[in-house]
N, C-alpha and C positions, 0 to 999 in steps of 0.2 A: 716443157721449157723450150724444147727444140722447135715445136710448131709456132710458139709465140715469137721466138727470135727469128725464125725463118720467114715469117709473114709480116715483115715491117714492124715487129714488136719493139725493137730497140728505138727506131725512129719515133714511134708513137709515144713511148715512155719518155723519151727526151723532150719531145714537143710539149708534153703535159707539164714538164718542169716540176714534178712532185718532189717533196722533201724526202719521202720514203716510198719505195716501191716494193711490194710484197707479193711473191708468187708461190703457189702451192702445187703439189703433185708434179714436181719437176721431172721426176723419173730419169735423172741423169747422175752418174757418178761424178763426184767432185773433181776427180783427177782427169775427167774427160771434158770438162767445160772449156770450150774454145775461148781464146782471148778476146774475140770480138763480142763476147757476152759481158764484158766489163763495160759499164756505162761511164763515159767521161764525166768526171766530177762527183762520182759516187764511190763509196766503199762497198764492197760486196761481202756478204756473210752467207755461207751456204752449209747446209747439213743434208747429207744423203743417207740412204738406208744401207745397212750391211748387205741387204739383198739387192743385187744389181738391177737397175732400171725400175725401182719401186719407190713410191712416196717421194720424199724430199721437199724442202722449202728453201727459198732464197730471199734475202733481204738486201736491197740496195738503199743506201742512206747517204745524204749529203753531209750531215753532221755526224762526226764520229761519236759513237756511244761511249759512255764511261766504262761499260762492261757488256760482254756478250756471253750468253749461256745457251748451250745447245741441248735440247731434249729435257726430259724429266728425270729426276734422280730416283723416282719411285713409280710403281705402277707398270702396266704392260707397255709394250711398244717402245722401250727405251732405245732400241737400236734401229728404229725404222725411219729416222730422219723426219720427224713430225713437228718439231717446234724449235723456234729461235726466239730468245728473249733479249731485247736490247734495253739496257738501262741508260736513261738520260738524267740530267740534273733534277728535273721535276716530275718525271713519269717513267713508266716502262712501256715498251711496245712489244707485243707478242705476235709472232707470225705462226699460225697453227694450221695443220692439216689433220683433222680429227679422223680416227680410223672409221672405216665403213663396216657396218654389221655383216656385209657380205651376202652373196646369193644364198638363199634358204636360211639366212640369219646365222650362218655357221660361226661368225665372229661376234655375235651379240654380247655374250658374256664378257669378252675382252673389251668390247666397246664400253660397256657399262663400268668396268673397272677403270678404264681410261677416264671416263667422265668424273669419277670420284677423285682420282689422282690429280686431274687437271684442275678441278674446282679447289682442292686443297692448296695446290701450288699457287693459283691466282689469288686466293684469299690471303696467303702468306705475303705475297708481294704487295697486295692492296693495303695491308696494314702499314707498310712503309711509305708508299706514295701511289698516286693513281696509276691505273693500268688501262692501256688501250689494246684490245684484242682484235686482230684482223685475221681472216683466213676462211678456210672451208670447214664449217662446223658439221657438215655431213648430216644435217637434220632439217626437215621441213617441220618447223615447230607447231604451226597451227594449220587448220584446214585451208585457210586463205593462201597458204604457200604452195598449194598444188591445184592443178586443174581438176583432177578426179580423186579427191581424198578418199571417198568410200571404197574405191577399188585398190587403194594402196596401203591399207592399214597393216598388212603383214609384210610389207616390203621394207628393205633396209632404208633407213633415214626417216621412216614415218611410223615406226612401231610405237606402241603405247609407252614402252620403256624408254625409248630414245627421246620422245617428246616430253615425258615427265622429267627426264634428266636435264633437258634444256630449261624447263620451267623451274626446276630445283636450282640450277645454276643462276638463273636470273633472279630468283628470290633471295639469293645470297647477297644481293645489292648491286648487281651488274645490270646494264641497260643495253638492250638491242637497239642501236641507233637507227637501224633501218626501219623499225616499227615504232620508234619513239615519236 
């Protein structure tokens, strides 16, 4: 977040005049956010990690949501600042920073548990009204998402398990709008 804000990020975001601005991997404690990171005309919702300088997501929105929810109630990573859900009259917006499987895939099991918990959560919301998910999914879903897929099959974000997890998520009725 610091690098975005320090490199004319605020000016760029305001110039774009977006209704909602979502940033992930902010790595900043909520109590250390400078006031200049408040965008004029926007409400700010932020969730950080219990671990200082780790993860975190922020949502700036012009229209005040009916409700804001931070994190998942179940599954791993509950205290890592990885998710904000904003409820609006006709839809939900989720800002998510999915856990990385880590070097040598040390966090792959946790990542796969997250996938299951996140899918369950989103399906529950989707039964009530449409869901828009934005964020860092930390997966290259198909070979066309990487320059050298053959050499990356055992790397975080491109393991068979993570890719299958994304396929499973999409098969639950969700659409990857980038590829649609």
